[in-house]
RONUMAR-102896 format. One line per 3 residues: number of its first residue (from 0); their letters; for each residue x, y, z of C-alpha. Coordinates in steps of 0.02 Angstrom, whole numbers, always signed. Layout:
<nodes>
NUM = A = X:Y:Z ~ ...
</nodes>
This chain:
<nodes>
0 = MLN = -3990:-102:+1923 ~ -3971:-183:+2094 ~ -3986:-64:+2240
3 = GFC = -3859:-70:+2382 ~ -3961:-185:+2493 ~ -3997:-311:+2354
6 = LRA = -3815:-308:+2298 ~ -3755:-347:+2474 ~ -3886:-485:+2493
9 = WSV = -3836:-559:+2325 ~ -3652:-554:+2373 ~ -3686:-640:+2537
12 = AVV = -3787:-775:+2448 ~ -3646:-806:+2324 ~ -3518:-818:+2463
15 = AAI = -3630:-939:+2558 ~ -3655:-1045:+2403 ~ -3468:-1051:+2368
18 = GAL = -3435:-1094:+2550 ~ -3560:-1236:+2544 ~ -3469:-1308:+2393
21 = SPA = -3293:-1286:+2462 ~ -3194:-1445:+2498 ~ -3193:-1412:+2686
24 = HAQ = -3382:-1413:+2691 ~ -3406:-1548:+2560 ~ -3296:-1670:+2655
27 = KNY = -3386:-1655:+2821 ~ -3506:-1799:+2834 ~ -3566:-1857:+3003
30 = GPG = -3659:-2009:+3068 ~ -3745:-2027:+3237 ~ -3638:-1980:+3386
33 = VSD = -3523:-1862:+3291 ~ -3510:-1673:+3287 ~ -3376:-1544:+3251
36 = TEI = -3314:-1566:+3429 ~ -3358:-1743:+3485 ~ -3360:-1927:+3440
39 = KIG = -3465:-2040:+3553 ~ -3389:-2212:+3576 ~ -3489:-2348:+3663
42 = NIM = -3415:-2493:+3760 ~ -3475:-2641:+3866 ~ -3364:-2723:+3998
45 = PYS = -3382:-2848:+4141 ~ -3339:-2729:+4283 ~ -3430:-2851:+4397
48 = GPA = -3466:-3037:+4393 ~ -3360:-3191:+4356 ~ -3252:-3106:+4223
51 = SAF = -3224:-2943:+4317 ~ -3034:-2964:+4304 ~ -3055:-2903:+4124
54 = GII = -3138:-2740:+4180 ~ -2965:-2663:+4187 ~ -2967:-2661:+3997
57 = GKT = -3114:-2540:+3992 ~ -3034:-2429:+4124 ~ -2874:-2423:+4023
60 = EAA = -2967:-2378:+3864 ~ -3055:-2237:+3956 ~ -2886:-2174:+4016
63 = YFA = -2813:-2187:+3840 ~ -2951:-2078:+3768 ~ -2930:-1955:+3912
66 = MIN = -2748:-1941:+3856 ~ -2800:-1918:+3675 ~ -2924:-1782:+3725
69 = EQG = -2790:-1692:+3825 ~ -2682:-1694:+3670 ~ -2819:-1612:+3567
72 = GIN = -2927:-1760:+3518 ~ -2935:-1846:+3349 ~ -2940:-1725:+3203
75 = GRK = -2995:-1594:+3329 ~ -3136:-1695:+3404 ~ -3140:-1757:+3584
78 = INF = -3186:-1937:+3622 ~ -3338:-1961:+3734 ~ -3309:-2139:+3795
81 = ISY = -3467:-2215:+3869 ~ -3437:-2383:+3953 ~ -3567:-2492:+4039
84 = DDG = -3556:-2647:+4148 ~ -3641:-2807:+4091 ~ -3573:-2923:+4226
87 = FSP = -3527:-3043:+4083 ~ -3713:-3085:+4068 ~ -3773:-3095:+3885
90 = PKS = -3950:-3031:+3923 ~ -3873:-2881:+4011 ~ -3755:-2858:+3862
93 = VEQ = -3907:-2841:+3748 ~ -3986:-2716:+3867 ~ -3828:-2610:+3872
96 = ARK = -3804:-2619:+3683 ~ -3980:-2552:+3657 ~ -3947:-2415:+3783
99 = LVE = -3789:-2362:+3692 ~ -3868:-2365:+3519 ~ -4045:-2302:+3552
102 = GDE = -4015:-2196:+3708 ~ -3840:-2126:+3695 ~ -3837:-2136:+3504
105 = VFV = -3653:-2184:+3499 ~ -3554:-2185:+3338 ~ -3483:-2360:+3363
108 = VFQ = -3488:-2498:+3494 ~ -3303:-2530:+3525 ~ -3220:-2677:+3614
111 = PLG = -3367:-2758:+3705 ~ -3286:-2902:+3797 ~ -3317:-3088:+3792
114 = TAP = -3375:-3215:+3666 ~ -3548:-3252:+3736 ~ -3592:-3068:+3765
117 = NVA = -3538:-3024:+3589 ~ -3634:-3167:+3513 ~ -3787:-3099:+3603
120 = IQK = -3771:-2924:+3527 ~ -3699:-2966:+3356 ~ -3863:-2985:+3259
123 = YLN = -3940:-2831:+3340 ~ -3793:-2717:+3297 ~ -3782:-2784:+3119
126 = AKK = -3969:-2759:+3094 ~ -3949:-2579:+3155 ~ -3792:-2557:+3047
129 = VPH = -3693:-2501:+3198 ~ -3505:-2539:+3194 ~ -3469:-2682:+3314
132 = LFI = -3287:-2644:+3309 ~ -3122:-2721:+3369 ~ -3214:-2831:+3492
135 = ASG = -3124:-2913:+3637 ~ -3140:-3095:+3587 ~ -3041:-3210:+3475
138 = ATR = -3188:-3318:+3422 ~ -3180:-3351:+3235 ~ -3361:-3300:+3208
141 = FGD = -3311:-3118:+3232 ~ -3209:-3116:+3073 ~ -3350:-3153:+2949
144 = PKN = -3380:-2998:+2840 ~ -3494:-3092:+2721 ~ -3625:-3132:+2853
147 = FPW = -3587:-2996:+2981 ~ -3518:-2844:+2887 ~ -3531:-2730:+3040
150 = TMG = -3432:-2844:+3158 ~ -3242:-2849:+3166 ~ -3134:-2938:+3294
153 = WQP = -2964:-2878:+3350 ~ -2854:-3006:+3437 ~ -2789:-3168:+3359
156 = NYQ = -2924:-3300:+3344 ~ -2928:-3447:+3462 ~ -2923:-3580:+3327
159 = SEG = -2757:-3512:+3265 ~ -2692:-3512:+3443 ~ -2743:-3694:+3466
162 = RIY = -2653:-3739:+3305 ~ -2494:-3653:+3364 ~ -2491:-3759:+3522
165 = ARY = -2528:-3915:+3421 ~ -2382:-3880:+3305 ~ -2264:-3856:+3453
168 = ILD = -2327:-4016:+3537 ~ -2302:-4118:+3378 ~ -2124:-4051:+3362
171 = HFP = -2073:-4072:+3545 ~ -2192:-4201:+3622 ~ -2241:-4315:+3476
174 = NGK = -2291:-4454:+3597 ~ -2376:-4338:+3721 ~ -2544:-4376:+3801
177 = IAV = -2651:-4219:+3807 ~ -2790:-4169:+3927 ~ -2893:-4015:+3884
180 = LWQ = -2989:-3901:+4001 ~ -3103:-3783:+3907 ~ -3230:-3649:+3945
183 = NDD = -3403:-3704:+3887 ~ -3437:-3571:+3757 ~ -3390:-3531:+3577
186 = AGK = -3218:-3472:+3632 ~ -3173:-3633:+3720 ~ -3245:-3737:+3578
189 = DAL = -3142:-3636:+3453 ~ -2980:-3667:+3548 ~ -3015:-3854:+3562
192 = KGM = -3057:-3862:+3376 ~ -2894:-3773:+3335 ~ -2797:-3897:+3440
195 = RDG = -2883:-4046:+3356 ~ -2860:-3974:+3181 ~ -2677:-3936:+3216
198 = LGD = -2644:-4114:+3275 ~ -2728:-4183:+3121 ~ -2744:-4371:+3114
201 = KAS = -2651:-4386:+3279 ~ -2785:-4290:+3375 ~ -2889:-4442:+3420
204 = SMI = -2741:-4535:+3493 ~ -2653:-4388:+3578 ~ -2803:-4301:+3659
207 = IAD = -2852:-4430:+3788 ~ -2968:-4324:+3897 ~ -3061:-4159:+3897
210 = KSY = -3171:-4073:+4024 ~ -3276:-3916:+4005 ~ -3319:-3792:+4141
213 = ELT = -3440:-3649:+4164 ~ -3374:-3475:+4199 ~ -3485:-3471:+4353
216 = DPT = -3413:-3632:+4427 ~ -3344:-3592:+4601 ~ -3196:-3710:+4581
219 = LDS = -3121:-3823:+4447 ~ -3058:-3954:+4569 ~ -3164:-4098:+4503
222 = QIV = -3113:-4064:+4322 ~ -2927:-4057:+4365 ~ -2933:-4216:+4468
225 = ALR = -3023:-4307:+4326 ~ -2900:-4245:+4196 ~ -2753:-4302:+4300
228 = ASG = -2831:-4474:+4317 ~ -2826:-4491:+4128 ~ -2637:-4512:+4135
231 = ADI = -2603:-4359:+4027 ~ -2432:-4276:+4033 ~ -2487:-4118:+3941
234 = LFA = -2626:-4001:+3999 ~ -2701:-3870:+3883 ~ -2805:-3749:+3987
237 = WAA = -2925:-3627:+3904 ~ -2998:-3529:+4050 ~ -3032:-3351:+4104
240 = PKG = -2906:-3276:+4228 ~ -2993:-3338:+4386 ~ -3012:-3515:+4318
243 = AAQ = -2835:-3515:+4251 ~ -2763:-3469:+4421 ~ -2870:-3602:+4506
246 = TIK = -2811:-3731:+4379 ~ -2626:-3695:+4403 ~ -2643:-3697:+4591
249 = KVA = -2742:-3859:+4596 ~ -2621:-3947:+4478 ~ -2481:-3905:+4600
252 = EIG = -2582:-3956:+4753 ~ -2615:-4132:+4690 ~ -2435:-4157:+4635
255 = WKP = -2474:-4171:+4449 ~ -2330:-4112:+4340 ~ -2392:-4098:+4161
258 = TIF = -2322:-3976:+4033 ~ -2453:-3838:+4038 ~ -2511:-3735:+3889
261 = LTS = -2614:-3585:+3944 ~ -2728:-3476:+3838 ~ -2661:-3304:+3794
264 = TAT = -2813:-3221:+3874 ~ -2758:-3280:+4047 ~ -2574:-3237:+4054
267 = SVA = -2579:-3085:+4168 ~ -2436:-3096:+4292 ~ -2539:-3001:+4420
270 = SVM = -2708:-3088:+4410 ~ -2655:-3264:+4358 ~ -2474:-3312:+4387
273 = RAA = -2456:-3226:+4555 ~ -2631:-3277:+4608 ~ -2585:-3458:+4572
276 = GVE = -2411:-3438:+4646 ~ -2263:-3401:+4534 ~ -2179:-3557:+4603
279 = NSQ = -2323:-3658:+4529 ~ -2318:-3566:+4362 ~ -2140:-3606:+4307
282 = GII = -2124:-3674:+4131 ~ -2302:-3639:+4076 ~ -2311:-3603:+3888
285 = SVA = -2425:-3479:+3801 ~ -2422:-3355:+3657 ~ -2407:-3166:+3649
288 = YLK = -2434:-3027:+3524 ~ -2409:-2881:+3644 ~ -2257:-2825:+3742
291 = DPT = -2254:-2887:+3921 ~ -2195:-2748:+4037 ~ -2135:-2879:+4163
294 = DAT = -2009:-2944:+4036 ~ -1840:-2860:+4063 ~ -1817:-2865:+3874
297 = WND = -1923:-2707:+3864 ~ -1847:-2610:+4009 ~ -1760:-2485:+3893
300 = DPE = -1889:-2494:+3754 ~ -1955:-2319:+3710 ~ -2134:-2379:+3687
303 = TKE = -2133:-2469:+3855 ~ -2064:-2314:+3940 ~ -2203:-2211:+3859
306 = WRA = -2333:-2339:+3917 ~ -2265:-2331:+4095 ~ -2276:-2141:+4091
309 = FMD = -2456:-2157:+4030 ~ -2494:-2274:+4175 ~ -2412:-2157:+4301
312 = KYI = -2514:-2009:+4242 ~ -2683:-2082:+4197 ~ -2696:-2241:+4302
315 = PDG = -2578:-2205:+4447 ~ -2650:-2346:+4554 ~ -2641:-2472:+4410
318 = DKT = -2537:-2631:+4422 ~ -2403:-2624:+4288 ~ -2384:-2813:+4295
321 = NGN = -2562:-2836:+4232 ~ -2555:-2863:+4045 ~ -2737:-2811:+4025
324 = HVY = -2677:-2632:+4042 ~ -2570:-2659:+3888 ~ -2713:-2743:+3795
327 = GYV = -2831:-2597:+3823 ~ -2696:-2471:+3774 ~ -2659:-2558:+3608
330 = AAG = -2842:-2589:+3565 ~ -2884:-2406:+3596 ~ -2736:-2356:+3488
333 = TLA = -2807:-2461:+3347 ~ -2976:-2374:+3354 ~ -2888:-2205:+3360
336 = QAL = -2798:-2249:+3198 ~ -2960:-2298:+3109 ~ -3042:-2135:+3166
339 = KQC = -2892:-2034:+3106 ~ -2907:-2115:+2935 ~ -3089:-2061:+2928
342 = GDD = -3041:-1877:+2925 ~ -3203:-1777:+2918 ~ -3303:-1919:+2840
345 = LTR = -3363:-1988:+3006 ~ -3504:-2100:+2949 ~ -3530:-2275:+3013
348 = ENV = -3502:-2341:+2837 ~ -3335:-2252:+2823 ~ -3269:-2305:+2992
351 = MKQ = -3299:-2486:+2942 ~ -3214:-2451:+2775 ~ -3062:-2377:+2865
354 = AAN = -3058:-2518:+2992 ~ -3050:-2636:+2843 ~ -2908:-2535:+2767
357 = LKN = -2771:-2544:+2899 ~ -2605:-2577:+2813 ~ -2450:-2633:+2908
360 = FAP = -2508:-2535:+3060 ~ -2404:-2567:+3215 ~ -2486:-2486:+3367
363 = KMI = -2371:-2447:+3512 ~ -2339:-2596:+3627 ~ -2372:-2730:+3495
366 = LPG = -2228:-2853:+3475 ~ -2096:-2808:+3346 ~ -2131:-2893:+3180
369 = IKI = -2319:-2903:+3209 ~ -2423:-2789:+3099 ~ -2609:-2757:+3086
372 = NTS = -2678:-2785:+2912 ~ -2860:-2789:+2860 ~ -2960:-2787:+2699
375 = PTD = -3144:-2796:+2648 ~ -3127:-2986:+2654 ~ -3009:-2998:+2804
378 = FRP = -3089:-2943:+2968 ~ -2953:-3019:+3078 ~ -2834:-2876:+3120
381 = IEQ = -2701:-2974:+3216 ~ -2651:-3142:+3145 ~ -2474:-3164:+3213
384 = EQL = -2410:-3225:+3381 ~ -2251:-3283:+3467 ~ -2228:-3422:+3592
387 = MRF = -2176:-3379:+3770 ~ -2132:-3473:+3929 ~ -2153:-3416:+4110
390 = EGE = -1984:-3411:+4196 ~ -1946:-3333:+4365 ~ -2064:-3185:+4384
393 = SWK = -2106:-3152:+4201 ~ -2140:-3221:+4028 ~ -1995:-3249:+3907
396 = LFG = -2023:-3251:+3720 ~ -1947:-3387:+3613 ~ -1955:-3446:+3434
399 = DII = -2012:-3349:+3282 ~ -2167:-3245:+3246 ~ -2300:-3368:+3187
402 = TGE = -2442:-3322:+3070 ~ -2614:-3397:+3098 ~ -2685:-3513:+2967
405 = VGS = -2873:-3510:+2999 ~ -2984:-3434:+2866 ~ -3168:-3387:+2871
408 = E = -3280:-3535:+2907
</nodes>
């Protein structure tokens, strides 16, 4: 017969064993950077250097997660958002990625910005099996699950964007002469390839000049003067915000009047159009996939009102005409959804599985009709865009939602 002490000990042991096997305990599965109360998210942004205009994205994401934490976190866990500056320098990007993974032991590296910086850290993060998730670049190489199963892009890829412009040019300017300004990296090369592919057999006759530039170039004057001398009446400019503003301004200064197509990554009213002069920006064409708060179309839109309230509370000194605030808000909302889907199975393997299982997800502030869909073979979350034209003080959407056509290469 068991004495009282042994009986109590045996009962406690049985209860403990049952507790260990209960669903609540069985489902909890954590990877590095996760606990019952916290999820560590790593991030790398160019808060300084030639692409510092994009640093606003990281600040907005930090504010978004502060809002989420104030609301109770994700499945009861607070987000610890750790963001480092790389100055848009690939060697510094590698240094910061190692710091996040080996020092801070983050769960994922989310939204590091820029094509060249992400190329620099891609192999390292994949070798370490660290999610390189929803990165801030549209280069096609970041949607290649076969070769880089731990890397997933977020925004539409640049080749698709180039094809969209090509289709519009063929429809409306079939005899146009095109000059292309492109950033000398994988992103600029992608956009130019998309334009050429979209023009098909007319590419060689329609694209009559192209000039590359380095992100560190102080001005783009020589490139713009040379492109004008080609006799082109269409200019496709793939440049970061600073370069885009310089391009628009210089085109106006020399009296050139081409139809301008501008990359979607440089359409901020605050940092590009106003910097170049809104009077010089009239009629420029680009594409969008997010709501533009400067467009009166969204003045009474509930999501836009909610975004403005978010800005007022969490980034009170932020410029509501800067679309990068919207970009960061929507990207952070996408990560929040993937983390919610993880439940208590917060392993790196599962967060990649959930990121590759987003179905018709429409984060707040994405354009109506655009949905995020991913699968184990489709690592390109956003594949739809809509054309827009700059008129007055803001962008105006036109045409239908267009789906990208570029597959893995």
